[in-house]
C-alpha positions as CSV (number, residue, x, y, z in Angstrom):
1,M,0.0,0.0,0.0
2,S,2.8,2.4,0.9
3,F,4.6,1.7,-2.4
4,F,1.3,2.5,-4.3
5,H,0.9,5.8,-2.5
6,A,4.6,6.7,-3.1
7,N,4.1,6.1,-6.8
8,Q,0.9,8.3,-6.8
9,R,2.8,11.1,-5.1
10,E,5.7,10.8,-7.5
11,A,3.2,11.0,-10.5
12,L,1.6,14.1,-9.0
13,N,5.0,15.8,-8.4
14,Q,6.1,14.9,-11.9
15,S,2.9,16.5,-13.2
16,L,3.6,19.7,-11.3
17,A,7.2,19.7,-12.5
18,E,6.1,19.5,-16.1
19,I,3.9,22.6,-15.7
20,N,6.4,24.6,-13.6
21,G,5.2,28.0,-14.8
22,K,4.8,27.0,-18.4
23,I,1.2,28.3,-18.4
24,N,-0.3,31.7,-19.0
25,V,-2.8,33.0,-16.5
26,S,-5.3,35.9,-16.5
27,F,-7.6,37.1,-13.8
28,E,-11.2,38.5,-13.7
29,F,-12.5,41.2,-11.3
30,F,-15.8,43.0,-10.9
31,P,-16.5,46.7,-10.0
32,P,-16.8,47.1,-6.2
33,R,-19.9,48.7,-4.7
34,T,-18.5,49.9,-1.4
35,S,-15.2,51.6,-0.2
36,D,-14.3,48.4,1.7
37,M,-14.8,46.3,-1.4
38,E,-12.8,48.7,-3.4
39,Q,-9.9,48.4,-0.9
40,T,-10.1,44.6,-1.2
41,L,-10.1,44.9,-5.0
42,W,-7.0,47.0,-5.3
43,S,-5.2,44.9,-2.7
44,S,-6.0,41.8,-4.8
45,I,-5.0,43.5,-8.1
46,D,-1.7,44.5,-6.6
47,R,-0.9,41.0,-5.3
48,L,-2.0,39.2,-8.5
49,S,-0.2,41.7,-10.8
50,S,3.1,40.4,-9.4
51,L,2.4,37.1,-11.2
52,K,2.6,39.0,-14.6
53,P,-0.7,37.7,-16.0
54,K,-1.4,37.8,-19.7
55,F,-4.2,40.2,-19.0
56,V,-6.8,41.1,-16.3
57,S,-10.5,41.7,-17.1
58,V,-13.2,43.7,-15.4
59,T,-16.9,42.8,-15.7
60,Y,-19.5,45.2,-16.8
61,G,-23.0,45.8,-15.7
62,A,-26.0,46.9,-17.7
63,N,-26.4,50.3,-16.0
64,S,-24.4,53.4,-16.7
65,G,-23.1,53.7,-13.1
66,E,-21.5,50.3,-13.2
67,R,-20.2,51.0,-16.7
68,D,-18.4,54.1,-15.4
69,R,-16.9,52.0,-12.5
70,T,-15.6,49.4,-15.0
71,H,-14.1,52.2,-17.2
72,S,-12.4,53.8,-14.1
73,I,-11.0,50.5,-12.8
74,I,-9.6,49.6,-16.3
75,K,-7.8,52.9,-16.6
76,G,-6.6,52.5,-13.0
77,I,-5.2,49.0,-13.6
78,K,-3.4,50.2,-16.7
79,D,-1.8,53.3,-15.0
80,R,-1.0,51.5,-11.7
81,T,0.3,48.1,-12.9
82,G,1.1,48.5,-16.6
83,L,-0.8,45.2,-17.2
84,E,-3.0,44.6,-20.2
85,A,-6.5,45.5,-18.9
86,A,-9.5,44.1,-20.7
87,P,-12.9,45.6,-20.0
88,H,-16.1,43.6,-20.5
89,L,-18.5,45.2,-22.9
90,T,-22.1,44.2,-23.3
91,C,-24.8,45.0,-25.8
92,V,-27.7,45.1,-23.3
93,D,-29.2,48.6,-22.6
94,A,-26.9,50.4,-25.0
95,S,-27.4,51.6,-28.6
96,R,-24.9,51.0,-31.4
97,A,-23.9,54.7,-31.2
98,D,-23.3,54.3,-27.4
99,L,-21.2,51.2,-27.9
100,R,-19.2,52.8,-30.7
101,A,-18.4,55.8,-28.5
102,I,-17.3,53.6,-25.6
103,A,-15.1,51.5,-27.9
104,E,-13.5,54.6,-29.4
105,D,-12.9,56.0,-26.0
106,Y,-11.1,52.8,-24.9
107,W,-9.1,52.8,-28.2
108,N,-8.0,56.4,-27.6
109,N,-7.0,55.6,-24.1
110,G,-4.7,52.7,-25.2
111,I,-7.1,49.9,-24.3
112,R,-6.6,47.2,-27.0
113,H,-8.3,44.1,-25.5
114,I,-12.0,43.8,-24.9
115,V,-14.2,40.9,-23.7
116,A,-17.3,41.2,-25.9
117,L,-20.6,39.8,-24.5
118,R,-24.3,40.1,-25.2
119,G,-25.0,40.4,-21.5
120,D,-27.8,39.3,-19.4
121,L,-31.3,40.4,-20.4
122,P,-33.3,42.2,-17.7
123,P,-36.3,40.3,-16.4
124,G,-39.1,40.6,-19.0
125,G,-36.6,42.3,-21.4
126,G,-37.7,40.3,-24.4
127,K,-35.4,39.6,-27.3
128,A,-32.0,41.3,-27.6
129,E,-31.5,43.8,-30.3
130,M,-27.8,42.9,-30.7
131,Y,-25.8,39.7,-30.0
132,G,-22.2,38.9,-29.3
133,A,-21.3,38.5,-33.0
134,D,-22.8,42.0,-33.7
135,L,-20.7,43.5,-31.0
136,V,-17.6,41.8,-32.3
137,G,-18.3,43.3,-35.8
138,L,-18.8,46.7,-34.3
139,L,-15.5,46.6,-32.4
140,R,-13.7,45.4,-35.6
141,D,-15.0,48.6,-37.3
142,V,-13.6,50.8,-34.6
143,G,-10.1,49.4,-34.3
144,D,-7.9,46.3,-34.3
145,F,-8.9,45.1,-30.9
146,D,-7.9,41.8,-29.4
147,I,-11.4,40.5,-28.8
148,S,-12.3,37.7,-26.4
149,V,-15.8,36.2,-26.4
150,A,-17.7,33.7,-24.1
151,A,-18.0,30.0,-24.7
152,Y,-20.1,27.4,-22.8
153,P,-18.8,23.8,-22.5
154,E,-22.1,22.8,-20.9
155,V,-24.3,24.9,-23.2
156,H,-25.7,28.4,-22.6
157,P,-28.9,28.2,-20.6
158,E,-30.8,30.0,-23.3
159,A,-29.5,28.0,-26.3
160,K,-31.9,25.7,-28.1
161,S,-29.3,23.0,-28.3
162,A,-25.6,22.3,-28.0
163,Q,-25.2,22.5,-31.7
164,A,-27.0,25.9,-31.9
165,D,-24.7,27.2,-29.1
166,L,-21.7,26.0,-31.1
167,I,-22.9,27.7,-34.3
168,N,-23.4,30.9,-32.3
169,L,-19.8,30.7,-31.0
170,K,-18.6,30.2,-34.6
171,R,-20.4,33.3,-35.7
172,K,-18.6,35.3,-33.1
173,I,-15.2,33.9,-34.3
174,E,-16.1,34.6,-37.9
175,A,-17.0,38.2,-37.0
176,G,-13.5,38.7,-35.8
177,A,-13.0,37.4,-32.2
178,N,-9.5,36.2,-31.4
179,S,-10.2,33.9,-28.5
180,A,-13.0,32.5,-26.3
181,I,-13.1,32.2,-22.5
182,T,-15.4,29.5,-21.1
183,Q,-18.0,29.7,-18.4
184,F,-16.6,28.1,-15.3
185,F,-16.9,24.3,-15.1
186,F,-15.8,21.4,-12.9
187,D,-16.2,18.4,-15.2
188,V,-12.9,18.5,-17.1
189,E,-14.2,16.0,-19.7
190,S,-17.0,18.4,-20.7
191,Y,-14.4,21.0,-21.6
192,L,-12.2,18.5,-23.5
193,R,-15.3,17.3,-25.5
194,F,-16.3,20.8,-26.2
195,R,-12.8,21.7,-27.4
196,D,-12.9,18.7,-29.8
197,R,-16.3,19.8,-31.1
198,C,-15.0,23.4,-31.6
199,A,-12.1,22.0,-33.7
200,A,-14.4,19.8,-35.7
201,A,-16.6,22.8,-36.4
202,G,-13.6,24.8,-37.8
203,I,-13.2,27.1,-34.7
204,D,-9.5,27.4,-34.6
205,V,-9.0,30.1,-31.8
206,E,-7.8,29.4,-28.3
207,I,-10.6,28.1,-26.0
208,V,-9.4,29.4,-22.7
209,P,-10.9,27.5,-19.7
210,G,-12.5,29.6,-17.0
211,I,-11.4,28.4,-13.6
212,L,-13.4,29.3,-10.4
213,P,-11.6,28.5,-7.2
214,V,-14.5,27.7,-4.8
215,S,-14.5,29.0,-1.2
216,N,-18.3,29.2,-0.7
217,F,-19.9,26.0,-1.9
218,K,-23.5,27.0,-1.2
219,Q,-23.0,30.2,-3.3
220,L,-21.5,28.1,-6.0
221,Q,-24.5,25.8,-6.1
222,R,-26.7,28.9,-6.7
223,F,-24.4,30.2,-9.5
224,A,-24.3,26.8,-11.1
225,A,-28.1,26.4,-11.1
226,M,-28.4,29.8,-12.9
227,T,-25.7,29.1,-15.5
228,N,-26.4,25.4,-16.4
229,V,-23.1,24.3,-14.9
230,R,-23.0,20.7,-13.5
231,V,-21.5,20.3,-10.0
232,P,-20.2,16.7,-9.9
233,G,-21.3,14.4,-7.0
234,W,-17.7,13.9,-5.9
235,M,-17.3,17.7,-5.4
236,T,-20.5,17.9,-3.3
237,R,-19.0,15.1,-1.1
238,M,-15.7,17.0,-0.7
239,F,-17.5,20.0,0.7
240,E,-19.9,18.1,3.0
241,G,-19.8,19.2,6.6
242,L,-17.8,22.4,5.9
243,D,-20.5,25.0,6.0
244,D,-19.0,26.5,9.2
245,D,-15.4,26.0,8.2
246,P,-14.3,28.6,5.7
247,E,-10.6,27.9,5.9
248,T,-10.9,24.2,5.1
249,R,-13.3,25.1,2.3
250,K,-10.6,27.3,0.7
251,M,-8.1,24.5,0.9
252,V,-10.5,22.1,-0.7
253,G,-11.5,24.6,-3.4
254,A,-7.8,25.4,-4.2
255,N,-7.0,21.6,-4.4
256,V,-9.9,21.1,-6.9
257,A,-8.8,24.0,-9.1
258,M,-5.1,22.8,-9.0
259,D,-6.1,19.3,-10.1
260,M,-8.2,20.7,-13.0
261,V,-5.3,22.8,-14.2
262,K,-2.9,19.9,-14.0
263,I,-5.2,17.7,-16.0
264,L,-5.9,20.4,-18.6
265,S,-2.2,21.3,-18.9
266,H,-1.5,17.6,-19.6
267,E,-4.1,17.8,-22.4
268,G,-2.2,20.7,-24.0
269,V,-4.0,23.7,-22.5
270,K,-1.6,26.6,-21.9
271,D,-3.9,29.5,-21.0
272,F,-6.1,29.7,-17.9
273,H,-8.6,32.4,-16.8
274,F,-9.3,32.7,-13.1
275,Y,-12.6,34.1,-11.8
276,T,-11.2,35.7,-8.6
277,L,-14.4,37.2,-7.1
278,N,-12.0,40.0,-6.2
279,R,-10.1,37.9,-3.7
280,A,-6.4,37.2,-4.4
281,E,-5.4,34.5,-1.9
282,M,-6.8,31.3,-3.6
283,S,-5.8,32.3,-7.1
284,Y,-2.3,33.3,-5.9
285,A,-1.8,30.1,-4.0
286,I,-2.9,28.0,-6.9
287,C,-0.6,29.8,-9.3
288,H,2.3,29.7,-6.9
289,T,1.9,25.9,-6.6
290,L,1.8,25.6,-10.4
291,G,5.0,27.5,-10.7
292,V,3.6,30.9,-11.7
293,R,5.4,33.2,-9.4
294,P,6.8,36.7,-9.2
295,A,10.2,37.2,-10.9
296,L,13.0,37.3,-8.4
297,A,14.5,40.7,-7.8
298,A,18.0,41.3,-9.1
299,V,20.7,41.3,-6.4
């Protein structure tokens, strides 16, 4: 038995050694609503920026106040860290003229990467006037942006079928998107099957897996129910009995995320997008373990 465990340990260590920083990471944040949340955000950005991510993104609400906060944070990240800052931009509750003006303002301020999304429709909002592919086309008219779009390994909740969802992704790529970032998932096989289906459909851009380090399992279950994400039974069992134990939940969640990255890296994935929920500690620990670390200062 001990020999078996030793071999398992060696295999895991070898897997980590093979990764050893040979991956690219990016991080997602959202606009804070209070001064305390803003302090947490900037503390997290400062810490994660030391890992030299490929880019950092900031989500975008459907109301003008939240849009302004996104715009302000994006400019702040660029000025404060020098990192590539990618604002989310959605079609909901904005005219084509509004969107063009926002895109031109980003371009004129040196922002070159945008995450283009349709956005969530308001309750009773009816049919959207623009979709992701329309927004990608509009951005292409404004400038030579690096455009990321959303992808859904387990199918968008509003899609008629998996095939219809795949066709929609292909439209966004054909309109000019450079890469796709997936909704978070926990079934690694669902991502790998989806990647294969994308390749078979002629979608030849990078399909970047979205990784959500889980610290609040009950909150995750609510997110997952809204977004059509399957939470595997083994994961439910791992978090059983930890409702009042946040520190252990963080360790379990970090372990799950690290295992996912190790498996995906072994399958040839080189880019990973972390949904931080504005907290640095779990994403930082995961990246550190995987060999993504701050450069050592010269002596």
